[in-house]
KEVOLO-995865 format. One line per field, with one value per atom (N, C-alpha, C, CB): atom name; x, y, z; residue in one letter. Coordinates in Angstrom, 1 decimal. Atoms other than C-alpha are relative to their C-alpha. Glycine has a CB too. Example, Ala and Ser with C-alpha at 12.3 -4.5 7.8 and 13.67 -1.06 7.14 Angstrom:
BEGIN
atomo	(N/CA/C/CB/N/CA/C/CB)
c1	(0.9/12.3/0.9/-1.0/-0.9/13.7/-0.8/0.4)
c2	(-1.2/-4.5/1.2/0.0/-1.1/-1.1/1.1/0.5)
c3	(0.0/7.8/0.0/1.2/0.0/7.1/0.8/-1.4)
residuo	(A/A/A/A/S/S/S/S)
END
This chain:
BEGIN
atomo	(N/CA/C/CB/N/CA/C/CB/N/CA/C/CB/N/CA/C/CB/N/CA/C/CB/N/CA/C/CB/N/CA/C/CB/N/CA/C/CB/N/CA/C/CB/N/CA/C/CB/N/CA/C/CB/N/CA/C/CB/N/CA/C/CB/N/CA/C/CB/N/CA/C/CB/N/CA/C/CB/N/CA/C/CB/N/CA/C/CB/N/CA/C/CB/N/CA/C/CB/N/CA/C/CB/N/CA/C/CB/N/CA/C/CB/N/CA/C/CB/N/CA/C/CB/N/CA/C/CB/N/CA/C/CB/N/CA/C/CB/N/CA/C/CB/N/CA/C/CB/N/CA/C/CB/N/CA/C/CB/N/CA/C/CB/N/CA/C/CB/N/CA/C/CB/N/CA/C/CB/N/CA/C/CB/N/CA/C/CB/N/CA/C/CB/N/CA/C/CB/N/CA/C/CB/N/CA/C/CB/N/CA/C/CB/N/CA/C/CB/N/CA/C/CB/N/CA/C/CB/N/CA/C/CB/N/CA/C/CB/N/CA/C/CB/N/CA/C/CB/N/CA/C/CB/N/CA/C/CB/N/CA/C/CB/N/CA/C/CB/N/CA/C/CB/N/CA/C/CB/N/CA/C/CB/N/CA/C/CB/N/CA/C/CB/N/CA/C/CB/N/CA/C/CB/N/CA/C/CB/N/CA/C/CB/N/CA/C/CB/N/CA/C/CB/N/CA/C/CB/N/CA/C/CB/N/CA/C/CB/N/CA/C/CB/N/CA/C/CB/N/CA/C/CB/N/CA/C/CB/N/CA/C/CB/N/CA/C/CB/N/CA/C/CB/N/CA/C/CB/N/CA/C/CB/N/CA/C/CB/N/CA/C/CB/N/CA/C/CB/N/CA/C/CB/N/CA/C/CB/N/CA/C/CB/N/CA/C/CB/N/CA/C/CB/N/CA/C/CB/N/CA/C/CB/N/CA/C/CB/N/CA/C/CB/N/CA/C/CB/N/CA/C/CB/N/CA/C/CB/N/CA/C/CB/N/CA/C/CB/N/CA/C/CB/N/CA/C/CB/N/CA/C/CB/N/CA/C/CB/N/CA/C/CB/N/CA/C/CB/N/CA/C/CB/N/CA/C/CB/N/CA/C/CB/N/CA/C/CB/N/CA/C/CB/N/CA/C/CB/N/CA/C/CB/N/CA/C/CB/N/CA/C/CB/N/CA/C/CB/N/CA/C/CB/N/CA/C/CB/N/CA/C/CB/N/CA/C/CB/N/CA/C/CB/N/CA/C/CB/N/CA/C/CB/N/CA/C/CB/N/CA/C/CB/N/CA/C/CB/N/CA/C/CB/N/CA/C/CB/N/CA/C/CB/N/CA/C/CB/N/CA/C/CB/N/CA/C/CB/N/CA/C/CB/N/CA/C/CB/N/CA/C/CB/N/CA/C/CB/N/CA/C/CB/N/CA/C/CB/N/CA/C/CB/N/CA/C/CB/N/CA/C/CB/N/CA/C/CB/N/CA/C/CB/N/CA/C/CB/N/CA/C/CB/N/CA/C/CB/N/CA/C/CB/N/CA/C/CB/N/CA/C/CB/N/CA/C/CB/N/CA/C/CB/N/CA/C/CB/N/CA/C/CB/N/CA/C/CB/N/CA/C/CB/N/CA/C/CB/N/CA/C/CB/N/CA/C/CB/N/CA/C/CB/N/CA/C/CB/N/CA/C/CB/N/CA/C/CB/N/CA/C/CB/N/CA/C/CB/N/CA/C/CB/N/CA/C/CB/N/CA/C/CB/N/CA/C/CB/N/CA/C/CB/N/CA/C/CB/N/CA/C/CB/N/CA/C/CB)
c1	(-0.1/83.5/-1.2/1.2/1.3/80.4/-0.9/-0.1/1.3/78.4/-0.6/1.0/0.5/78.2/-0.9/1.1/0.3/77.9/-2.1/1.5/1.3/74.1/-0.6/-0.2/0.6/73.4/-0.3/0.6/0.0/74.2/-1.4/1.5/0.5/72.2/-1.6/0.6/0.8/69.4/-0.9/0.7/0.6/68.8/-0.1/1.0/0.4/69.1/-1.1/0.6/1.6/66.1/-0.8/-0.4/1.2/64.0/0.0/0.1/-0.1/65.1/-1.0/1.6/0.7/63.8/-1.6/0.9/1.8/60.3/-0.6/0.0/0.6/60.0/-0.2/0.7/0.4/60.2/-1.1/1.2/1.2/57.8/-1.8/0.3/1.3/55.2/-0.8/-0.8/0.3/52.9/-0.5/-1.2/0.6/51.8/0.8/0.2/-0.8/53.0/1.1/-0.5/-1.4/56.2/0.8/0.4/-0.7/57.0/0.2/-0.3/0.1/56.0/1.7/-1.1/-1.7/59.9/0.8/0.7/-1.0/61.4/0.2/-0.4/-0.1/60.2/0.8/-1.3/-0.7/61.3/1.4/-0.3/-1.8/65.0/0.5/0.4/-0.5/65.0/-0.3/0.0/0.1/64.0/1.1/-1.1/-0.9/66.2/1.8/-0.4/-1.4/69.7/-0.6/0.9/-0.3/68.6/0.1/-1.7/-0.6/68.8/1.6/-0.8/-1.6/71.9/1.5/0.2/-0.5/72.8/0.9/-1.4/-0.4/72.1/0.9/-0.5/-0.8/73.9/1.4/0.2/-1.3/76.9/0.5/0.1/0.1/76.7/0.4/-1.5/-0.1/76.6/1.7/-1.3/-1.3/79.8/0.8/0.2/-1.0/81.9/-0.2/-0.5/0.4/80.4/1.0/-1.5/-0.9/81.6/1.3/-0.3/-1.4/84.8/0.9/0.1/-0.8/85.8/0.0/-0.6/-0.1/84.9/0.9/-1.4/-1.0/87.0/1.3/-0.3/-0.9/89.7/0.7/-0.5/-0.4/89.8/0.2/-0.7/0.0/89.2/1.6/-0.8/-0.9/92.5/1.3/-0.2/-0.9/94.4/0.1/-0.6/-0.3/93.8/0.8/-1.6/-0.7/94.7/1.6/-1.0/-1.1/97.7/1.3/-0.4/-0.3/98.5/0.5/-1.0/-0.5/98.4/0.7/-0.5/-1.0/100.5/1.8/-0.4/-1.1/103.2/0.6/-0.8/-0.1/102.8/0.5/-1.3/0.1/103.3/1.2/-1.7/-0.8/106.1/0.3/0.5/0.4/104.8/-0.4/-1.3/-0.5/105.9/-0.6/1.3/0.0/105.6/-1.8/0.6/1.0/102.2/-1.1/-0.1/0.5/101.1/0.0/1.3/-0.1/102.3/-0.6/0.9/1.0/100.6/-1.5/0.1/1.3/97.4/-0.2/-0.2/0.3/97.7/-0.1/1.4/0.3/98.6/-1.5/0.7/0.9/95.8/-1.7/0.4/1.0/93.5/-0.2/0.1/0.3/94.6/-0.2/-0.3/0.8/92.7/0.4/-1.3/-0.4/92.9/0.3/-1.1/0.5/92.3/1.5/-1.7/-0.7/95.3/-0.3/0.2/0.6/95.8/-0.2/0.2/0.3/95.0/1.2/-0.8/-1.6/97.6/0.4/0.5/-0.3/97.3/0.7/-2.1/-0.9/97.7/1.4/-1.2/-1.1/100.4/1.3/-0.5/-0.8/102.0/0.6/-0.2/0.2/101.5/1.2/-2.1/-1.0/103.0/1.4/-0.6/-0.9/106.0/1.1/0.0/-0.5/106.6/0.1/-1.1/0.0/106.3/0.8/-0.6/-1.7/108.9/1.0/0.1/-0.6/111.1/0.5/-0.9/-0.6/110.8/0.5/-1.2/-0.4/111.3/1.5/-0.8/-1.0/114.3/1.4/-0.6/-0.7/115.9/0.5/-0.7/-0.3/115.7/0.6/-1.3/-0.4/116.3/1.8/-1.6/-0.9/119.2/1.4/-0.5/-0.5/120.4/0.3/-1.4/-0.4/120.5/1.1/-1.1/-1.2/122.6/1.1/-0.5/-1.5/125.4/-0.4/0.3/-0.8/125.2/0.8/-1.3/-0.2/125.8/1.5/-1.1/-1.2/128.5/1.1/-0.2/-0.8/129.9/0.7/-1.1/-0.4/130.0/1.2/-1.2/-0.6/131.4/1.7/-1.1/-1.1/134.4/0.7/-0.3/0.0/134.7/0.2/-0.7/-0.2/135.1/1.4/-0.6/-1.0/138.2/-0.2/0.5/0.2/136.8/-0.3/-0.9/0.4/137.0/-1.5/0.9/1.2/134.1/-1.2/0.2/1.2/131.8/0.3/0.1/0.0/132.9/-0.4/0.8/0.1/132.5/-2.4/1.3/1.5/128.4/-0.7/0.0/0.7/127.8/0.1/0.7/-0.2/128.8/-1.1/1.3/1.0/126.6/-1.1/-0.4/1.3/124.1/-0.7/0.3/-0.1/124.4/-0.4/1.9/0.0/124.5/-1.5/1.2/1.0/122.1/-1.6/0.3/0.9/119.8/-0.4/0.9/0.5/120.0/0.0/1.1/0.6/120.1/-1.8/1.3/1.4/116.5/-0.7/-0.7/0.9/115.4/0.0/0.6/-0.2/116.8/-1.3/1.5/0.6/114.9/-1.6/0.5/1.8/111.1/-0.4/-0.5/0.6/111.3/0.5/0.0/-1.4/113.1/-0.6/0.4/0.0/111.8/0.3/-1.1/-0.6/112.9/0.8/0.7/-1.1/114.6/1.2/-0.8/-1.0/116.9/0.6/-0.4/-0.5/118.0/1.4/-0.7/-1.1/121.3/0.9/0.1/-1.2/122.3/0.5/-0.9/0.5/121.1/1.4/-2.0/-1.2/123.7/1.9/-0.4/-0.7/126.0/0.7/-0.3/-0.1/125.9/0.4/-1.0/-0.7/126.7/0.7/-0.3/-1.9/129.9/0.7/0.5/-1.1/131.4/-0.6/0.1/-0.4/130.2/0.8/-0.8/-0.7/131.2/1.5/-0.6/-1.9/134.7/0.3/0.7/-0.4/134.8/0.2/-1.3/-0.3/134.3/1.0/-1.1/-1.4/136.6/1.0/0.2/-0.7/138.9/0.8/-0.6/-0.4/138.6/0.6/-1.2)
c2	(-0.9/91.6/-0.5/-0.2/0.7/89.1/0.5/-1.4/-0.4/90.0/1.4/0.5/-1.4/93.8/-0.5/1.0/0.2/92.2/-0.4/-2.5/0.4/90.8/1.1/-0.8/-0.8/93.7/1.2/0.4/-0.9/95.8/-0.5/-0.5/0.6/93.7/0.1/-1.5/-0.1/93.6/1.7/-0.2/-1.4/97.9/0.0/1.4/-0.5/97.7/-0.3/-0.4/0.7/95.8/0.2/-1.1/-0.4/97.4/1.4/0.0/-1.4/100.9/-0.2/0.6/0.3/99.4/-0.4/-1.4/0.2/98.2/1.2/-0.3/-1.1/101.4/0.9/0.6/-1.1/103.4/-0.6/1.0/1.0/100.6/0.1/-2.1/0.3/101.1/-1.5/0.9/1.4/98.1/-0.3/-0.3/0.9/96.1/-1.9/1.0/1.2/92.6/-0.2/-0.7/0.0/93.4/-0.1/1.4/0.0/93.3/-1.1/0.7/1.9/89.3/0.0/-1.0/0.5/88.8/0.6/0.6/-0.7/91.5/-0.6/1.6/0.9/89.5/-0.9/-0.7/1.4/86.2/0.0/-0.4/-0.4/87.9/0.0/1.7/-0.1/89.1/-0.8/0.9/1.1/85.9/-1.1/-0.4/0.7/84.1/0.7/-0.1/-0.2/86.2/0.1/1.4/0.4/85.8/-1.7/0.6/1.6/81.8/0.3/-1.0/0.3/82.6/0.8/0.6/-0.6/84.7/-1.1/1.0/1.2/82.1/-0.8/-0.6/1.6/79.0/1.1/-1.0/-0.3/81.8/0.0/1.4/-0.1/82.5/-1.7/0.7/1.0/78.7/-0.6/-1.0/0.4/77.9/0.8/0.0/-0.8/80.7/-1.0/1.8/0.6/79.1/-1.1/-0.4/1.3/75.6/0.5/-1.3/-0.4/76.8/0.4/1.1/-0.2/78.4/-1.0/0.9/1.5/75.4/-0.8/-0.8/0.9/73.4/0.5/-0.7/-0.6/75.9/-0.2/0.9/0.2/75.3/-1.1/0.5/1.5/71.8/-0.4/-0.9/0.4/71.8/0.7/0.5/-0.6/74.1/-1.1/1.6/0.5/72.1/-1.9/0.1/1.5/68.5/0.4/-0.7/-0.5/70.4/0.0/1.0/-0.1/71.3/-1.2/0.3/1.4/68.2/-1.1/-0.3/0.2/66.8/0.2/0.3/-1.0/69.5/-0.7/1.7/0.9/68.2/-1.7/0.1/1.5/64.4/-0.1/-0.9/0.2/65.8/-0.7/-0.3/0.9/64.2/1.4/-1.2/-1.5/67.4/0.2/0.1/0.7/66.0/0.3/-2.5/-0.7/65.5/1.0/-0.3/-2.0/69.0/0.9/1.0/-1.1/70.5/-0.2/0.4/0.7/68.2/0.7/-2.1/-0.2/68.9/1.4/-0.2/-1.6/72.5/0.4/1.0/-0.4/72.7/0.0/-0.7/0.2/71.0/0.3/-1.3/-1.4/73.2/1.1/0.6/-1.3/75.9/0.3/0.5/-0.1/77.4/1.4/0.1/-0.7/80.1/1.5/0.0/-0.9/82.8/-0.4/-0.2/0.0/82.1/-1.2/1.2/0.1/80.6/0.7/-0.8/-0.6/82.1/0.3/-0.8/-0.1/83.5/-0.9/1.7/0.5/81.6/-2.1/0.2/1.2/78.2/0.2/-0.8/-0.6/79.9/-0.1/1.4/0.0/80.2/-0.9/0.4/1.3/76.8/-1.0/-0.7/0.9/75.4/0.7/0.3/0.0/77.5/-0.5/1.1/0.8/76.1/-1.3/0.1/1.2/72.8/-0.1/-0.3/0.2/73.2/0.5/1.6/-0.9/75.1/-1.5/1.8/1.3/71.9/-1.3/-0.6/0.9/69.4/0.2/0.2/-0.3/71.0/0.3/1.3/0.1/71.4/-1.3/0.3/1.3/68.0/-1.3/-0.4/0.8/66.3/1.1/0.0/-0.5/68.9/-0.5/0.7/1.2/67.0/-1.4/-0.3/1.4/64.1/-0.2/-0.6/-0.1/65.0/0.8/1.2/-0.2/66.4/-1.2/1.5/0.9/63.6/-1.4/-0.7/0.7/61.6/0.5/0.4/-0.5/63.9/0.0/1.5/-0.2/63.9/-2.1/0.8/1.5/59.8/-0.5/-0.6/-0.1/60.0/0.7/1.1/-0.5/61.7/-1.0/1.3/0.2/59.2/-1.4/0.6/0.5/56.8/-0.5/0.5/0.2/55.1/-0.4/-0.9/0.0/53.6/0.8/-0.7/-0.7/55.8/-0.1/-0.4/0.5/54.2/0.0/-1.5/-0.5/54.8/0.8/-0.2/-1.0/57.9/0.6/0.1/-0.8/59.0/-0.4/-0.7/0.5/57.0/0.9/-1.7/-0.9/58.9/2.0/-0.5/-1.0/62.2/0.3/-0.1/0.2/61.8/0.6/-1.3/-0.5/60.9/1.5/-0.7/-1.3/64.2/0.9/0.3/-0.9/66.3/-0.3/-0.9/0.4/64.7/0.5/-2.1/0.0/65.0/1.9/-0.8/-1.4/69.0/0.1/1.4/-1.3/69.9/-0.6/-0.5/0.3/67.7/1.0/-1.5/-1.0/70.3/1.2/0.2/-1.0/73.0/0.4/-0.5/0.3/71.6/0.3/-1.8/0.2/71.3/1.1/-1.5/-1.3/74.4/1.2/-0.1/-0.9/77.1/1.5/0.1/-0.9/79.9/-0.1/0.4/0.5/78.8/0.9/-1.1/-1.1/81.4/-0.9/1.4/0.6/78.6/-0.9/-0.9/0.5/77.9/0.3/0.7/-0.3/79.8/-0.7/1.3/1.9/77.1/-0.9/-1.3/1.4/74.8/0.0/0.2/0.0/75.8/0.2/1.2/-0.1/76.8/-1.6/0.8/1.5/73.0/-0.8/-0.5/0.5/71.7/0.1/-0.2/-0.4/73.9/-0.6/1.6/1.0/72.0/-1.2/-0.1/0.9/68.7/-0.5/-0.5/-0.2/69.6/0.2/0.7/-0.3/70.5/-1.3/1.0/1.6/66.8/-1.1/-0.6/0.9/65.3/0.2/-0.4/-0.5/67.0/-0.1/1.1/0.6/65.9/-1.2/0.1/1.1/62.7/-0.6/-0.9)
c3	(1.3/98.0/-0.4/-1.2/0.9/96.6/0.6/-0.2/-1.6/100.2/-0.8/2.2/0.5/98.4/-1.0/-0.6/1.9/94.4/0.8/-1.4/-0.4/96.5/0.1/1.1/-0.3/98.0/-1.2/1.2/1.4/94.6/-0.6/-1.1/0.9/92.7/0.6/-0.3/-0.7/95.5/-0.7/1.6/-0.2/95.6/-1.5/0.8/1.5/91.6/-0.1/-1.2/0.2/91.5/0.4/0.2/-0.8/94.1/-0.7/1.8/0.5/92.2/-1.0/-0.5/1.2/88.8/0.6/-0.9/-1.0/91.2/0.0/1.7/-0.1/92.1/-1.3/0.9/0.5/89.3/-1.2/-0.4/1.1/87.2/0.4/0.4/-0.5/89.9/0.1/-0.8/-0.4/90.4/-1.4/1.2/1.0/87.8/-0.2/-1.7/0.1/86.5/-0.4/-0.7/0.4/85.3/1.6/-1.0/-0.9/88.9/0.4/0.8/0.1/88.9/-0.1/-1.8/0.4/87.5/0.9/-1.5/-0.7/89.5/1.7/0.1/-1.7/92.8/0.0/0.7/0.4/91.4/0.0/-1.4/0.0/91.1/1.3/-0.5/-1.1/94.3/0.9/0.3/-0.5/95.4/-0.2/-0.3/0.5/93.6/0.6/-1.8/-0.7/94.7/1.3/-0.4/-1.8/98.6/-0.1/1.4/0.1/97.8/-0.2/-1.5/0.3/95.9/1.0/-1.9/-0.8/98.9/1.5/0.5/-0.7/101.0/0.0/-0.1/0.3/99.5/0.7/-2.4/-0.2/99.5/1.6/-0.6/-1.3/103.0/0.8/0.2/-0.8/103.9/-0.3/-0.2/0.4/101.9/0.7/-1.2/-0.7/103.5/1.3/0.3/-1.3/106.8/0.1/0.1/-0.3/106.1/-0.3/-0.7/0.1/104.8/1.1/-0.7/-1.7/108.3/0.5/1.2/-0.9/109.6/-0.5/-0.1/0.2/107.7/-0.1/-1.1/-0.6/107.8/1.5/-0.1/-1.3/111.5/0.5/0.8/-0.3/111.0/0.0/-1.1/0.7/109.2/0.9/-1.5/-1.1/111.5/1.3/0.6/-1.2/114.3/-0.2/0.9/0.6/112.6/-0.5/-1.7/0.1/111.3/1.1/-0.2/-1.5/115.0/0.5/0.8/0.1/116.0/-0.5/-0.2/0.4/113.3/0.2/-0.6/-0.4/114.2/1.3/0.4/-1.1/117.9/0.0/0.5/-0.2/117.1/-1.2/-0.2/0.9/114.6/-1.3/0.5/1.1/111.7/-1.1/0.5/1.3/109.2/-0.9/-0.9/1.9/106.0/-0.2/-0.2/0.1/106.8/0.3/0.0/-0.3/108.4/-1.3/1.3/0.7/105.4/-0.8/-0.4/1.0/102.9/0.6/0.2/-0.4/105.0/-0.4/1.6/0.1/105.1/-1.7/0.8/1.4/101.0/-0.4/-0.9/0.8/100.3/0.4/-0.3/0.0/102.2/-0.6/0.7/1.3/99.6/-0.1/-0.8/0.7/97.7/-1.4/0.9/1.0/94.8/0.7/-1.0/-0.8/97.9/0.7/0.7/-0.6/99.5/1.3/0.3/-1.1/103.2/1.1/0.4/-1.1/106.2/0.6/0.7/-0.4/108.1/1.1/0.6/-1.2/111.0/-0.7/1.2/0.9/108.8/-1.2/-1.0/0.4/106.8/1.0/-0.2/-0.7/110.1/0.3/0.7/-0.8/111.1/-1.3/0.1/1.3/107.5/0.1/-1.9/0.1/108.1/1.5/-0.5/-1.5/111.7/-0.3/1.3/0.9/109.8/-0.3/-0.8/1.5/106.8/1.1/-2.2/-0.3/109.0/1.5/0.3/-0.7/112.2/-0.8/0.9/1.0/108.9/-0.1/-1.2/0.4/107.6/1.4/-1.0/-1.3/111.1/0.2/1.2/-0.3/111.7/-1.2/0.7/1.1/108.3/-0.2/-1.6/-0.3/108.7/1.1/0.2/-1.2/112.0/-0.7/1.3/0.5/110.2/-1.0/-0.8/1.1/107.3/1.2/-1.8/-1.1/110.2/0.6/1.3/-1.0/112.1/-0.8/1.3/1.2/108.4/-0.1/-1.2/0.6/108.1/1.2/-0.8/-1.0/111.6/0.0/1.6/0.4/110.7/-1.0/-0.6/1.2/107.4/0.4/-1.1/-0.3/108.9/0.9/0.6/-0.6/111.4/-0.6/0.6/0.7/109.1/-0.4/-0.6/0.0/108.1/-1.6/1.2/1.8/104.5/-0.9/-0.4/1.1/101.6/-0.4/-1.1/0.6/100.0/1.1/-0.6/-1.5/103.4/-0.3/1.5/-0.2/103.6/-0.7/0.2/1.0/100.3/0.2/-1.7/-0.2/100.6/1.1/0.4/-0.9/103.9/-0.3/1.6/0.3/102.5/-1.1/-0.3/1.2/99.5/0.3/-0.3/-1.1/101.7/0.9/0.9/-0.6/103.7/-1.6/0.8/1.7/100.1/-0.5/-1.5/1.0/98.6/1.4/-0.7/-1.2/102.1/0.1/1.7/-0.1/102.4/-1.7/1.1/1.5/98.6/-0.2/-2.2/0.7/98.3/0.5/0.2/-0.9/101.1/-0.7/1.5/1.0/99.1/-1.7/-0.5/1.3/96.1/0.5/-0.5/-0.3/98.0/0.7/1.1/-0.6/99.8/-0.1/1.3/0.3/97.8/0.7/-2.3/-0.6/99.8/1.6/-0.4/-1.3/102.9/0.7/-0.2/-0.4/105.0/1.0/1.0/-0.4/106.2/-1.4/1.2/1.1/102.6/0.0/-1.2/0.2/103.1/0.9/0.0/-1.1/106.5/-0.7/1.1/0.7/104.2/-1.2/-1.0/0.9/101.2/0.7/-1.0/-0.3/103.7/0.2/0.8/-0.3/105.3/-0.8/0.2/1.1/101.5/-0.5/-0.7/0.3/100.9/0.9/0.2/-0.8/103.7/-0.6/1.9/0.5/102.9/-1.6/0.2/1.0/99.3/-0.3/-0.2/-0.2/100.5/0.3/1.4/-0.7/102.3/-1.1/1.0/0.7/99.2/-1.0/-0.5/0.8/97.1/0.5/-0.3/-0.8/99.4/0.3/0.7/-0.3/99.1/-1.7/0.8)
residuo	(M/M/M/M/Q/Q/Q/Q/E/E/E/E/H/H/H/H/A/A/A/A/Y/Y/Y/Y/D/D/D/D/K/K/K/K/A/A/A/A/R/R/R/R/L/L/L/L/L/L/L/L/I/I/I/I/L/L/L/L/R/R/R/R/E/E/E/E/R/R/R/R/I/I/I/I/R/R/R/R/R/R/R/R/G/G/G/G/E/E/E/E/G/G/G/G/P/P/P/P/A/A/A/A/N/N/N/N/E/E/E/E/A/A/A/A/L/L/L/L/D/D/D/D/R/R/R/R/E/E/E/E/L/L/L/L/E/E/E/E/R/R/R/R/I/I/I/I/A/A/A/A/E/E/E/E/H/H/H/H/E/E/E/E/A/A/A/A/A/A/A/A/F/F/F/F/Q/Q/Q/Q/A/A/A/A/R/R/R/R/K/K/K/K/E/E/E/E/M/M/M/M/K/K/K/K/G/G/G/G/H/H/H/H/D/D/D/D/V/V/V/V/T/T/T/T/K/K/K/K/T/T/T/T/R/R/R/R/D/D/D/D/A/A/A/A/A/A/A/A/R/R/R/R/E/E/E/E/M/M/M/M/I/I/I/I/E/E/E/E/A/A/A/A/E/E/E/E/K/K/K/K/Y/Y/Y/Y/E/E/E/E/A/A/A/A/A/A/A/A/I/I/I/I/Q/Q/Q/Q/T/T/T/T/I/I/I/I/E/E/E/E/E/E/E/E/A/A/A/A/D/D/D/D/D/D/D/D/S/S/S/S/S/S/S/S/G/G/G/G/L/L/L/L/D/D/D/D/P/P/P/P/E/E/E/E/L/L/L/L/R/R/R/R/A/A/A/A/L/L/L/L/R/R/R/R/E/E/E/E/R/R/R/R/A/A/A/A/V/V/V/V/E/E/E/E/S/S/S/S/L/L/L/L/I/I/I/I/N/N/N/N/R/R/R/R/E/E/E/E/R/R/R/R/N/N/N/N/R/R/R/R/A/A/A/A/A/A/A/A/E/E/E/E/L/L/L/L/F/F/F/F/L/L/L/L/E/E/E/E/A/A/A/A/K/K/K/K/K/K/K/K/A/A/A/A/D/D/D/D/D/D/D/D/P/P/P/P/S/S/S/S/K/K/K/K/K/K/K/K/K/K/K/K/E/E/E/E/L/L/L/L/L/L/L/L/D/D/D/D/S/S/S/S/A/A/A/A/Y/Y/Y/Y/H/H/H/H/I/I/I/I/L/L/L/L/K/K/K/K/G/G/G/G/L/L/L/L/I/I/I/I/D/D/D/D/K/K/K/K/Y/Y/Y/Y/P/P/P/P/L/L/L/L/S/S/S/S/P/P/P/P/L/L/L/L/N/N/N/N/R/R/R/R/K/K/K/K/L/L/L/L/K/K/K/K/S/S/S/S/H/H/H/H/M/M/M/M/A/A/A/A/V/V/V/V/V/V/V/V/Q/Q/Q/Q/Q/Q/Q/Q/E/E/E/E/L/L/L/L/D/D/D/D/H/H/H/H/L/L/L/L)
END
């Protein structure tokens, strides 16, 4: 969009230059044309640099996901997010990292739940169930737009039922 603005400004100045003909007033128009060229070059450089940054961010996030460092990957991607939003590949990487993190934590909550079912001591059982419940609740609070939230809420209900039986 901004690239077209430079072309439009250049066109307007050239039209005015032709309309005025030769003379000293054209020097100011020539300076404006040079200024537009400088601004356009700076804009292109920033755009190119941003593209390079996105590539670096994408590569770093991909490595973190492979190393199962999901929270770090999510944070890296969110830091790269600007007012124009994430590019589609970064958005997909973020969704993958969030989904993997939720699944890992959901499995951890399930392990606590199973451990609580085996526990004989009611206080230990309650402690384990509370931990599982808080893990699931924390995931919903932190990632409210995740498609896995319905599953998390279902698991929370099961944990809550067990807590109510105590």
